[in-house]
N, C-alpha and C positions, 0 to 999 in steps of 0.2 A: 385514502383508500376508498375503493368503490366496489360495491357488490351489486350484480344485476341478476335477477331471477327471471328466466324465460319459460314459456310453455310452447310445445309444438302443436301446431294446428294443421290438420289435413282436411282434404275434401271429404265431406260426409253427406250422403243423400238424405239421411233422416232429418237433418236440420236445414231448413231452407236458406238460412244465412250463409252456410258453408258450401253450398252447391256451386257458387260462383268462383270459388278458389281454384287455382291451378292444381294439377295433379301432384306436384312435388310439395313436400311438407315445408312449412314456414315456422320460424321461431318468432314469437311475439313477447316483448318484455311485459311482465306483470308487476314487478316491484324493483325499485332501485334504492339502495342505501349508500349514502356518501358520508364518510367520516373525515372530520377535520380536527385539528388540535392546535394549541398554542402554548407558549411558555411564558410565565410571568418572570419578573426579574430574579426572584429567589431561586426558582428552578433553573434559570439560565446560568446563574452564578455557580450553582451546584454542578450542573452539567459541565461547565468550563473547567471547574476544579477537578472533576473526576475523569474527564475524557480528554479535553483539548490540551490542558497543561501537561499531563503525563506523556501524551503523544508528542508534543513539541520537545520535551526533554529527551525522549527516546530518539527522535530524529536528530537532535543536536549531538547526542552522544554517538550516534552512528557515524555522522560526518566527522566528528573529532577522532574516532577510531580509524576511519579511512585516512585522515590526514597523518596520524601517527604512523600507520603502516606504510604510507607513501614515504615519509621521512626516514623510517627505518630501512626501506628498500634503497633509498638514495645513499644513506650512510654505508650500508653493506656493499653497494656497488663501488663507492669511492674507496673503501678499504680493500676490496678485492683488486681493484686496478692499481692502487698504491702498493699492495703486496707484490704484485707481479713486477712492478717497476723496480722496487728495491730488493727483489729476490736475489739477484746476482751480484749485489754490491758487497764489498768487503768492509766490515765494521772495524774501525780502529778504536782502541781503548787506551787511555793513558792511566797507568798505575805507577805511583811514586815517581812521576816525571819520566817514565819509560813508556814508549809506544809499544803496545802489545797487539798482535793480530788475533 
């Protein structure tokens, strides 16, 4: 992360150094702070166990659910098609050696 602090400078006749500036205001940086950081092995392992591993499990479960739903859709489609095919057929049943409709 970076933070920069600027000041606005305008032409001023009371100060000889500022009389040579253009009429429009200018912003001049007066301070800049830059932040950096790093992780040691212990913090990296803790981060992985608290963030990366649960996220990976959640993504895996999401794809497993998508697969199960796709399989259920295929099974329902096959059952619907087979139900339409066998809808008009007559089922014969054999009871005590006699064929019954």
